KEFIKOL-162920 format. One line per 10 residues: number of its first residue (from 0); their letters; for each residue x negated, y, z negated of N, C-alpha, C, O. Coordinates in nm, 2 decimals. Layout:
N
NUM) a) X,Y,Z,X,Y,Z,X,Y,Z,X,Y,Z ~ ...
//
This chain:
195
0) marttgshse) -1.91,2.16,-1.29,-1.79,2.14,-1.35,-1.75,2.16,-1.48,-1.79,2.06,-1.55 ~ -1.68,2.24,-1.56,-1.68,2.22,-1.72,-1.56,2.14,-1.73,-1.46,2.15,-1.65 ~ -1.57,2.05,-1.82,-1.43,2.01,-1.85,-1.32,2.08,-1.89,-1.31,2.16,-1.98 ~ -1.23,2.02,-1.82,-1.09,2.11,-1.86,-1.01,2.07,-1.97,-0.96,1.96,-1.99 ~ -0.99,2.20,-2.06,-0.98,2.19,-2.17,-0.81,2.08,-2.20,-0.70,2.10,-2.15 ~ -0.84,2.00,-2.27,-0.71,1.92,-2.29,-0.72,1.81,-2.21,-0.62,1.74,-2.20 ~ -0.83,1.77,-2.15,-0.87,1.66,-2.11,-0.90,1.55,-2.17,-1.01,1.49,-2.15 ~ -0.79,1.51,-2.26,-0.84,1.37,-2.33,-0.78,1.28,-2.28,-0.70,1.30,-2.19 ~ -0.81,1.12,-2.33,-0.76,1.00,-2.24,-0.63,1.03,-2.23,-0.59,1.07,-2.12 ~ -0.55,1.03,-2.33,-0.39,1.00,-2.31,-0.34,1.12,-2.21,-0.25,1.08,-2.14
10) itgprireaa) -0.38,1.22,-2.19,-0.35,1.32,-2.06,-0.44,1.31,-1.93,-0.39,1.32,-1.82 ~ -0.55,1.29,-1.95,-0.68,1.29,-1.84,-0.65,1.14,-1.74,-0.68,1.13,-1.62 ~ -0.59,1.02,-1.84,-0.58,0.89,-1.74,-0.45,0.88,-1.68,-0.43,0.78,-1.61 ~ -0.35,0.96,-1.70,-0.24,0.95,-1.65,-0.27,1.07,-1.52,-0.26,1.03,-1.40 ~ -0.30,1.17,-1.53,-0.33,1.28,-1.44,-0.46,1.23,-1.33,-0.49,1.31,-1.24 ~ -0.51,1.13,-1.35,-0.59,1.06,-1.26,-0.49,0.96,-1.18,-0.50,0.96,-1.06 ~ -0.43,0.89,-1.23,-0.33,0.78,-1.15,-0.22,0.91,-1.09,-0.20,0.89,-0.97 ~ -0.16,1.01,-1.13,-0.08,1.07,-1.03,-0.15,1.13,-0.94,-0.10,1.12,-0.83 ~ -0.27,1.20,-0.96,-0.35,1.25,-0.85,-0.39,1.14,-0.72,-0.38,1.18,-0.60 ~ -0.44,1.04,-0.76,-0.47,0.94,-0.68,-0.34,0.88,-0.60,-0.35,0.83,-0.49
20) lrlfarhgya) -0.25,0.89,-0.67,-0.11,0.84,-0.60,-0.08,0.92,-0.49,-0.06,0.89,-0.37 ~ -0.09,1.05,-0.54,-0.06,1.19,-0.43,-0.13,1.15,-0.31,-0.07,1.09,-0.22 ~ -0.25,1.18,-0.32,-0.35,1.19,-0.23,-0.38,1.06,-0.17,-0.46,1.07,-0.08 ~ -0.35,0.95,-0.19,-0.34,0.82,-0.11,-0.24,0.80,-0.04,-0.24,0.73,0.06 ~ -0.10,0.88,-0.09,0.00,0.87,0.02,0.00,0.95,0.10,0.03,0.92,0.22 ~ -0.05,1.10,0.07,-0.09,1.21,0.17,-0.20,1.16,0.28,-0.17,1.17,0.40 ~ -0.29,1.13,0.24,-0.44,1.10,0.35,-0.46,0.94,0.37,-0.52,0.89,0.47 ~ -0.42,0.87,0.29,-0.46,0.72,0.31,-0.57,0.69,0.21,-0.66,0.77,0.20 ~ -0.56,0.57,0.13,-0.67,0.52,0.08,-0.81,0.53,0.14,-0.90,0.56,0.06 ~ -0.84,0.51,0.24,-0.98,0.49,0.30,-1.04,0.68,0.29,-1.16,0.72,0.26
30) avsmrqiate) -0.95,0.74,0.32,-0.97,0.88,0.35,-1.01,0.99,0.18,-1.06,1.10,0.17 ~ -0.97,0.90,0.09,-0.98,0.97,0.00,-1.10,0.95,-0.07,-1.15,0.84,-0.05 ~ -1.16,1.00,-0.14,-1.28,1.01,-0.23,-1.27,0.98,-0.36,-1.16,1.01,-0.41 ~ -1.37,0.93,-0.45,-1.35,1.01,-0.58,-1.39,1.12,-0.62,-1.38,1.15,-0.74 ~ -1.42,1.17,-0.54,-1.46,1.31,-0.58,-1.38,1.43,-0.55,-1.41,1.54,-0.60 ~ -1.26,1.37,-0.45,-1.15,1.44,-0.43,-1.07,1.42,-0.56,-1.04,1.53,-0.62 ~ -1.04,1.32,-0.61,-0.92,1.28,-0.71,-1.01,1.39,-0.83,-0.96,1.49,-0.86 ~ -1.12,1.36,-0.88,-1.15,1.45,-0.95,-1.15,1.58,-0.94,-1.14,1.64,-1.04 ~ -1.15,1.65,-0.82,-1.14,1.77,-0.80,-1.00,1.82,-0.84,-0.99,1.92,-0.91 ~ -0.87,1.76,-0.78,-0.75,1.76,-0.81,-0.71,1.73,-0.99,-0.61,1.78,-1.04
40) vgvqagalyn) -0.77,1.68,-1.05,-0.73,1.64,-1.17,-0.86,1.75,-1.26,-0.84,1.77,-1.38 ~ -0.95,1.81,-1.20,-1.05,1.92,-1.28,-1.11,1.87,-1.36,-1.14,1.93,-1.46 ~ -1.16,1.75,-1.33,-1.28,1.65,-1.42,-1.38,1.65,-1.33,-1.35,1.66,-1.21 ~ -1.51,1.64,-1.37,-1.63,1.60,-1.28,-1.62,1.46,-1.24,-1.57,1.38,-1.32 ~ -1.66,1.43,-1.12,-1.64,1.30,-1.05,-1.67,1.20,-1.11,-1.61,1.10,-1.08 ~ -1.79,1.18,-1.21,-1.83,1.10,-1.32,-1.73,1.05,-1.39,-1.71,0.93,-1.40 ~ -1.66,1.14,-1.45,-1.58,1.16,-1.56,-1.45,1.05,-1.53,-1.40,0.99,-1.63 ~ -1.41,1.02,-1.42,-1.34,0.94,-1.33,-1.37,0.77,-1.40,-1.29,0.69,-1.44 ~ -1.51,0.77,-1.40,-1.51,0.62,-1.43,-1.52,0.63,-1.57,-1.59,0.53,-1.61 ~ -1.49,0.68,-1.66,-1.39,0.65,-1.82,-1.31,0.62,-1.80,-1.25,0.59,-1.91
50) ytadkqsllf) -1.21,0.61,-1.67,-1.09,0.57,-1.66,-1.07,0.42,-1.57,-0.99,0.33,-1.60 ~ -1.16,0.43,-1.47,-1.15,0.34,-1.38,-1.26,0.29,-1.35,-1.36,0.36,-1.35 ~ -1.29,0.13,-1.32,-1.39,0.14,-1.25,-1.45,0.18,-1.14,-1.56,0.22,-1.12 ~ -1.35,0.16,-1.04,-1.41,0.22,-0.93,-1.24,0.29,-0.83,-1.13,0.30,-0.90 ~ -1.25,0.32,-0.69,-1.15,0.36,-0.64,-1.07,0.23,-0.61,-0.94,0.24,-0.63 ~ -1.10,0.13,-0.58,-1.01,-0.02,-0.50,-0.98,-0.05,-0.69,-0.88,-0.13,-0.69 ~ -1.03,-0.03,-0.82,-0.93,-0.07,-0.92,-0.82,0.04,-0.89,-0.72,0.01,-0.83 ~ -0.84,0.15,-0.92,-0.74,0.29,-0.88,-0.62,0.22,-0.80,-0.50,0.20,-0.84 ~ -0.65,0.18,-0.70,-0.59,0.15,-0.62,-0.48,0.03,-0.67,-0.36,0.05,-0.67 ~ -0.54,-0.09,-0.71,-0.47,-0.19,-0.75,-0.40,-0.15,-0.85,-0.28,-0.19,-0.85
60) slmrghmdel) -0.44,-0.07,-0.95,-0.36,-0.06,-1.08,-0.20,0.04,-1.02,-0.09,0.03,-1.07 ~ -0.24,0.11,-0.94,-0.11,0.18,-0.92,-0.02,0.07,-0.87,0.08,0.04,-0.93 ~ -0.06,-0.01,-0.73,0.03,-0.10,-0.67,0.12,-0.21,-0.78,0.24,-0.24,-0.78 ~ 0.00,-0.27,-0.88,0.02,-0.34,-1.00,0.15,-0.29,-1.05,0.26,-0.35,-1.04 ~ 0.12,-0.17,-1.12,0.20,-0.09,-1.21,0.37,-0.05,-1.12,0.48,-0.01,-1.17 ~ 0.34,-0.07,-0.99,0.45,-0.03,-0.92,0.55,-0.15,-0.92,0.67,-0.14,-0.94 ~ 0.49,-0.27,-0.90,0.55,-0.38,-0.92,0.59,-0.42,-1.04,0.69,-0.49,-1.06 ~ 0.52,-0.38,-1.11,0.54,-0.49,-1.27,0.70,-0.36,-1.28,0.82,-0.39,-1.28 ~ 0.66,-0.26,-1.29,0.83,-0.16,-1.29,0.89,-0.21,-1.23,1.00,-0.24,-1.30 ~ 0.89,-0.26,-1.11,1.02,-0.29,-1.03,1.08,-0.43,-1.09,1.19,-0.45,-1.15
70) laahaalgqc) 0.98,-0.54,-1.07,1.06,-0.66,-1.17,1.11,-0.65,-1.30,1.21,-0.71,-1.34 ~ 1.03,-0.57,-1.36,1.11,-0.55,-1.49,1.25,-0.47,-1.48,1.36,-0.50,-1.53 ~ 1.23,-0.36,-1.42,1.38,-0.30,-1.38,1.49,-0.38,-1.34,1.61,-0.37,-1.38 ~ 1.42,-0.49,-1.24,1.51,-0.57,-1.17,1.58,-0.68,-1.28,1.70,-0.70,-1.30 ~ 1.48,-0.76,-1.33,1.50,-0.85,-1.46,1.60,-0.80,-1.54,1.69,-0.88,-1.56 ~ 1.62,-0.65,-1.61,1.69,-0.60,-1.69,1.87,-0.59,-1.64,1.97,-0.58,-1.71 ~ 1.87,-0.61,-1.49,1.99,-0.60,-1.46,2.07,-0.74,-1.50,2.18,-0.75,-1.54 ~ 1.98,-0.84,-1.48,2.05,-0.97,-1.56,2.11,-1.04,-1.39,2.14,-1.00,-1.28 ~ 2.12,-1.15,-1.44,2.22,-1.21,-1.29,2.33,-1.30,-1.29,2.36,-1.41,-1.25 ~ 2.39,-1.21,-1.34,2.54,-1.29,-1.39,2.64,-1.22,-1.28,2.60,-1.12,-1.21
80) gsptarlerf) 2.76,-1.28,-1.26,2.81,-1.26,-1.14,2.82,-1.35,-1.03,2.74,-1.45,-1.01 ~ 2.93,-1.31,-0.95,2.92,-1.39,-0.79,2.79,-1.37,-0.73,2.73,-1.26,-0.74 ~ 2.77,-1.48,-0.65,2.65,-1.42,-0.55,2.70,-1.26,-0.47,2.61,-1.18,-0.45 ~ 2.80,-1.24,-0.45,2.82,-1.11,-0.35,2.82,-1.01,-0.43,2.79,-0.89,-0.41 ~ 2.87,-1.05,-0.57,2.82,-0.91,-0.68,2.67,-0.89,-0.68,2.61,-0.79,-0.66 ~ 2.61,-1.01,-0.70,2.47,-0.99,-0.74,2.37,-0.96,-0.62,2.25,-0.96,-0.64 ~ 2.44,-0.94,-0.51,2.38,-0.94,-0.38,2.40,-0.80,-0.39,2.30,-0.73,-0.37 ~ 2.54,-0.73,-0.42,2.56,-0.59,-0.41,2.46,-0.49,-0.52,2.40,-0.38,-0.49 ~ 2.46,-0.55,-0.63,2.35,-0.49,-0.74,2.24,-0.50,-0.68,2.18,-0.39,-0.69 ~ 2.17,-0.58,-0.61,2.02,-0.57,-0.58,2.03,-0.47,-0.45,1.93,-0.40,-0.44
90) trfhisfhad) 2.12,-0.45,-0.36,2.12,-0.40,-0.27,2.10,-0.22,-0.36,2.00,-0.14,-0.35 ~ 2.21,-0.19,-0.42,2.19,-0.07,-0.48,2.09,-0.04,-0.55,2.04,0.07,-0.53 ~ 2.01,-0.15,-0.66,1.94,-0.11,-0.71,1.82,-0.09,-0.64,1.74,0.00,-0.67 ~ 1.79,-0.18,-0.53,1.63,-0.16,-0.46,1.64,-0.03,-0.36,1.54,0.00,-0.30 ~ 1.77,0.03,-0.35,1.78,0.18,-0.32,1.75,0.29,-0.39,1.67,0.38,-0.36 ~ 1.83,0.27,-0.50,1.80,0.40,-0.63,1.66,0.37,-0.70,1.61,0.47,-0.73 ~ 1.60,0.25,-0.73,1.49,0.25,-0.76,1.40,0.29,-0.71,1.32,0.36,-0.78 ~ 1.36,0.28,-0.56,1.27,0.33,-0.46,1.31,0.47,-0.44,1.21,0.54,-0.44 ~ 1.42,0.53,-0.43,1.43,0.63,-0.41,1.36,0.75,-0.47,1.32,0.86,-0.42 ~ 1.33,0.71,-0.60,1.26,0.81,-0.75,1.11,0.76,-0.69,1.04,0.75,-0.79
100) rpqavfisym) 1.06,0.73,-0.62,0.90,0.67,-0.59,0.82,0.68,-0.46,0.72,0.62,-0.43 ~ 0.88,0.74,-0.38,0.85,0.73,-0.23,0.69,0.75,-0.22,0.62,0.69,-0.13 ~ 0.63,0.82,-0.31,0.48,0.79,-0.32,0.44,0.61,-0.29,0.39,0.54,-0.21 ~ 0.48,0.61,-0.44,0.44,0.44,-0.49,0.52,0.35,-0.38,0.44,0.26,-0.36 ~ 0.61,0.34,-0.31,0.67,0.27,-0.23,0.60,0.29,-0.11,0.59,0.19,-0.03 ~ 0.55,0.42,-0.05,0.47,0.42,0.04,0.31,0.36,0.05,0.26,0.30,0.14 ~ 0.25,0.41,-0.06,0.12,0.29,-0.11,0.15,0.14,-0.10,0.08,0.06,-0.04 ~ 0.23,0.11,-0.14,0.30,-0.03,-0.20,0.28,-0.13,-0.06,0.24,-0.25,-0.06 ~ 0.33,-0.06,0.05,0.34,-0.11,0.15,0.23,-0.11,0.28,0.19,-0.20,0.36 ~ 0.18,0.04,0.25,0.10,0.04,0.38,-0.05,0.07,0.33,-0.12,0.13,0.40
110) elrslepnnf) -0.08,0.01,0.21,-0.22,0.03,0.15,-0.24,-0.13,0.13,-0.35,-0.18,0.10 ~ -0.14,-0.21,0.16,-0.18,-0.36,0.09,-0.29,-0.43,0.19,-0.35,-0.54,0.16 ~ -0.30,-0.36,0.30,-0.45,-0.39,0.39,-0.60,-0.34,0.30,-0.72,-0.38,0.32 ~ -0.57,-0.26,0.23,-0.70,-0.18,0.19,-0.74,-0.26,0.01,-0.83,-0.25,-0.07 ~ -0.62,-0.33,0.01,-0.70,-0.44,-0.13,-0.78,-0.52,-0.08,-0.79,-0.56,0.03 ~ -0.88,-0.55,-0.19,-0.97,-0.66,-0.18,-0.92,-0.81,-0.17,-0.80,-0.81,-0.21 ~ -0.95,-0.92,-0.13,-0.86,-1.03,-0.12,-0.81,-1.09,-0.27,-0.70,-1.14,-0.27 ~ -0.88,-1.10,-0.40,-0.84,-1.08,-0.50,-0.73,-1.05,-0.55,-0.64,-1.13,-0.59 ~ -0.74,-0.89,-0.54,-0.63,-0.80,-0.57,-0.48,-0.82,-0.47,-0.36,-0.81,-0.51 ~ -0.51,-0.83,-0.39,-0.42,-0.84,-0.26,-0.35,-0.97,-0.30,-0.23,-0.97,-0.27
120) qiiealrrdy) -0.40,-1.09,-0.35,-0.33,-1.24,-0.37,-0.22,-1.18,-0.49,-0.10,-1.19,-0.51 ~ -0.32,-1.11,-0.56,-0.20,-1.09,-0.69,-0.08,-1.00,-0.65,0.03,-1.05,-0.66 ~ -0.10,-0.90,-0.61,0.01,-0.83,-0.54,0.10,-0.87,-0.47,0.21,-0.82,-0.46 ~ 0.04,-1.02,-0.38,0.15,-1.07,-0.26,0.25,-1.15,-0.39,0.37,-1.16,-0.40 ~ 0.15,-1.20,-0.48,0.25,-1.28,-0.55,0.36,-1.23,-0.63,0.46,-1.30,-0.67 ~ 0.34,-1.10,-0.66,0.44,-1.03,-0.74,0.55,-0.98,-0.64,0.66,-0.98,-0.68 ~ 0.51,-0.94,-0.51,0.61,-0.91,-0.43,0.68,-1.07,-0.36,0.77,-1.06,-0.27 ~ 0.65,-1.17,-0.39,0.74,-1.27,-0.38,0.79,-1.28,-0.46,0.90,-1.31,-0.44 ~ 0.76,-1.26,-0.60,0.90,-1.29,-0.70,0.99,-1.22,-0.64,1.09,-1.28,-0.61 ~ 0.99,-1.09,-0.61,1.11,-1.00,-0.57,1.16,-1.05,-0.48,1.28,-1.07,-0.48
130) edalesilrd) 1.08,-1.08,-0.37,1.14,-1.14,-0.26,1.26,-1.26,-0.33,1.39,-1.24,-0.34 ~ 1.17,-1.41,-0.40,1.25,-1.51,-0.44,1.37,-1.47,-0.51,1.47,-1.53,-0.49 ~ 1.37,-1.37,-0.59,1.50,-1.31,-0.66,1.59,-1.28,-0.56,1.70,-1.34,-0.57 ~ 1.58,-1.22,-0.45,1.70,-1.21,-0.34,1.73,-1.34,-0.30,1.84,-1.39,-0.31 ~ 1.63,-1.40,-0.25,1.65,-1.52,-0.21,1.73,-1.61,-0.25,1.80,-1.67,-0.17 ~ 1.73,-1.64,-0.39,1.78,-1.70,-0.49,1.95,-1.67,-0.48,2.04,-1.74,-0.50 ~ 1.96,-1.51,-0.44,2.13,-1.46,-0.45,2.15,-1.52,-0.32,2.25,-1.59,-0.30 ~ 2.08,-1.51,-0.24,2.14,-1.59,-0.09,2.17,-1.71,-0.07,2.27,-1.76,-0.01 ~ 2.05,-1.78,-0.15,2.11,-1.93,-0.12,2.22,-1.98,-0.23,2.28,-2.08,-0.22 ~ 2.24,-1.89,-0.34,2.37,-1.95,-0.42,2.47,-1.91,-0.35,2.57,-1.98,-0.35
140) gmaggdftia) 2.46,-1.78,-0.27,2.58,-1.75,-0.19,2.61,-1.88,-0.07,2.72,-1.94,-0.07 ~ 2.51,-1.91,0.01,2.52,-2.02,0.10,2.58,-2.13,0.06,2.66,-2.19,0.13 ~ 2.54,-2.19,-0.10,2.59,-2.31,-0.15,2.73,-2.29,-0.18,2.80,-2.39,-0.16 ~ 2.79,-2.19,-0.22,2.92,-2.15,-0.25,2.99,-2.11,-0.15,3.10,-2.06,-0.17 ~ 2.93,-2.12,-0.01,3.02,-2.06,0.12,3.06,-1.95,0.09,3.18,-1.93,0.12 ~ 2.99,-1.85,0.04,3.01,-1.70,0.06,2.98,-1.67,0.15,3.06,-1.61,0.23 ~ 2.85,-1.70,0.18,2.72,-1.63,0.29,2.74,-1.70,0.40,2.78,-1.82,0.38 ~ 2.70,-1.66,0.53,2.66,-1.76,0.62,2.54,-1.72,0.72,2.54,-1.64,0.82 ~ 2.42,-1.79,0.66,2.29,-1.73,0.67,2.21,-1.87,0.79,2.22,-1.99,0.75 ~ 2.17,-1.84,0.87,2.06,-1.92,0.92,1.95,-1.97,0.86,1.92,-2.09,0.84
150) dpkittlavi) 1.86,-1.83,0.81,1.75,-1.86,0.73,1.76,-1.78,0.66,1.76,-1.66,0.70 ~ 1.77,-1.82,0.50,1.75,-1.73,0.36,1.65,-1.65,0.36,1.66,-1.53,0.33 ~ 1.51,-1.71,0.40,1.42,-1.63,0.40,1.38,-1.55,0.45,1.31,-1.46,0.40 ~ 1.41,-1.54,0.58,1.40,-1.45,0.69,1.51,-1.31,0.70,1.50,-1.21,0.77 ~ 1.60,-1.35,0.60,1.71,-1.28,0.58,1.67,-1.19,0.47,1.70,-1.07,0.46 ~ 1.59,-1.26,0.38,1.53,-1.21,0.26,1.42,-1.09,0.29,1.40,-0.99,0.23 ~ 1.35,-1.13,0.40,1.25,-0.99,0.46,1.32,-0.90,0.52,1.29,-0.79,0.51 ~ 1.41,-0.94,0.59,1.51,-0.84,0.70,1.57,-0.72,0.59,1.54,-0.60,0.58 ~ 1.67,-0.81,0.50,1.72,-0.71,0.38,1.63,-0.59,0.34,1.65,-0.47,0.37 ~ 1.52,-0.64,0.25,1.43,-0.54,0.18,1.36,-0.45,0.29,1.34,-0.33,0.27
160) amltgvntwy) 1.34,-0.51,0.39,1.26,-0.42,0.49,1.39,-0.30,0.54,1.36,-0.19,0.56 ~ 1.52,-0.33,0.56,1.60,-0.25,0.59,1.63,-0.14,0.45,1.64,-0.02,0.47 ~ 1.65,-0.19,0.35,1.68,-0.12,0.24,1.55,-0.02,0.21,1.56,0.10,0.18 ~ 1.44,-0.08,0.23,1.34,-0.01,0.19,1.28,0.12,0.28,1.21,0.21,0.25 ~ 1.35,0.07,0.42,1.37,0.22,0.50,1.41,0.33,0.46,1.36,0.43,0.49 ~ 1.51,0.32,0.39,1.59,0.46,0.34,1.48,0.51,0.30,1.47,0.62,0.35 ~ 1.36,0.49,0.22,1.28,0.60,0.18,1.20,0.67,0.29,1.12,0.76,0.25 ~ 1.21,0.62,0.44,1.15,0.69,0.54,1.22,0.80,0.61,1.16,0.86,0.69 ~ 1.35,0.81,0.55,1.42,0.92,0.59,1.52,0.99,0.50,1.57,1.10,0.53 ~ 1.56,0.93,0.39,1.66,1.01,0.28,1.61,1.08,0.21,1.51,1.06,0.13
170) rsagrlslee) 1.70,1.23,0.23,1.62,1.32,0.15,1.77,1.37,0.07,1.87,1.40,0.13 ~ 1.74,1.38,-0.09,1.84,1.44,-0.17,1.96,1.58,-0.10,2.07,1.59,-0.14 ~ 1.89,1.66,-0.01,1.93,1.78,0.00,2.00,1.74,0.15,2.02,1.83,0.23 ~ 2.04,1.62,0.17,2.08,1.57,0.34,2.24,1.58,0.32,2.29,1.62,0.22 ~ 2.31,1.52,0.44,2.45,1.50,0.45,2.48,1.42,0.34,2.55,1.46,0.26 ~ 2.43,1.30,0.33,2.46,1.24,0.21,2.41,1.17,0.07,2.31,1.11,0.05 ~ 2.49,1.20,-0.01,2.44,1.18,-0.14,2.35,1.03,-0.16,2.39,0.95,-0.07 ~ 2.28,0.99,-0.22,2.24,0.85,-0.26,2.31,0.74,-0.27,2.28,0.63,-0.22 ~ 2.44,0.77,-0.36,2.56,0.70,-0.36,2.62,0.63,-0.24,2.63,0.51,-0.21 ~ 2.66,0.76,-0.17,2.71,0.73,0.00,2.61,0.67,0.05,2.66,0.58,0.13
180) veqvywdmvh) 2.48,0.66,0.04,2.38,0.54,0.13,2.38,0.45,0.09,2.38,0.36,0.16 ~ 2.38,0.42,-0.05,2.41,0.29,-0.08,2.52,0.21,-0.05,2.51,0.08,-0.04 ~ 2.64,0.28,-0.02,2.78,0.22,0.00,2.75,0.17,0.14,2.76,0.05,0.17 ~ 2.70,0.26,0.24,2.68,0.24,0.38,2.62,0.12,0.40,2.67,0.02,0.45 ~ 2.46,0.12,0.34,2.35,-0.01,0.32,2.43,-0.14,0.26,2.40,-0.25,0.31 ~ 2.54,-0.13,0.15,2.59,-0.27,0.09,2.69,-0.31,0.20,2.73,-0.43,0.21 ~ 2.72,-0.21,0.30,2.85,-0.26,0.39,2.77,-0.34,0.49,2.81,-0.45,0.51 ~ 2.66,-0.29,0.55,2.59,-0.34,0.62,2.53,-0.50,0.60,2.53,-0.59,0.68 ~ 2.47,-0.51,0.46,2.41,-0.60,0.40,2.51,-0.72,0.38,2.48,-0.84,0.39 ~ 2.62,-0.67,0.34,2.74,-0.75,0.31,2.79,-0.82,0.48,2.82,-0.93,0.50
190) rsvte) 2.80,-0.72,0.55,2.87,-0.79,0.70,2.71,-0.87,0.75,2.72,-0.97,0.82 ~ 2.61,-0.84,0.72,2.52,-0.91,0.77,2.50,-1.04,0.74,2.44,-1.12,0.82 ~ 2.54,-1.09,0.60,2.55,-1.22,0.54,2.67,-1.30,0.56,2.67,-1.42,0.56 ~ 2.78,-1.22,0.59,2.91,-1.32,0.60,2.98,-1.30,0.75,3.06,-1.39,0.76 ~ 2.97,-1.25,0.83,2.93,-1.24,0.98,2.87,-1.34,1.08,2.86,-1.31,1.20
//
């Protein structure tokens, strides 16, 4: 296969990541070969190794990139306001951030099992950082008497699972806008911590 015109590192590297993301999301990590990724990009299979050490490194890079982006975007929101205001901001942020990245979200949850132990530990630590941010909001709300929660850790995991579930069914051409979905979910989250 001839080298594709314009396949320079600043172009080819991102194209490899995009192709891997699509293929991993569509077929699953285990079912995708480096040769398939190369074919999708339009380069020889050997050329991929100029951009990634192996398929595991590529998966880890995609998952790490997603988590780094998520944590940076969440940190940019700041932590000002009451626990209720912060929880609403978290709820809306989680839904809107993930709605734009369905393939990355799918891989981040479904392919954890495919990570080698060291890579798994790194991604799990980043996920815990994100969970801790929500748990901190919930604990602040409990301390101030705003929230009634039996177990803040379990509530954290339940809320994140519920919010992430929007990606499995939401379609922009559907009955509700994303903003309307955010409102419905905020109402559910708010009731779950106050009733």
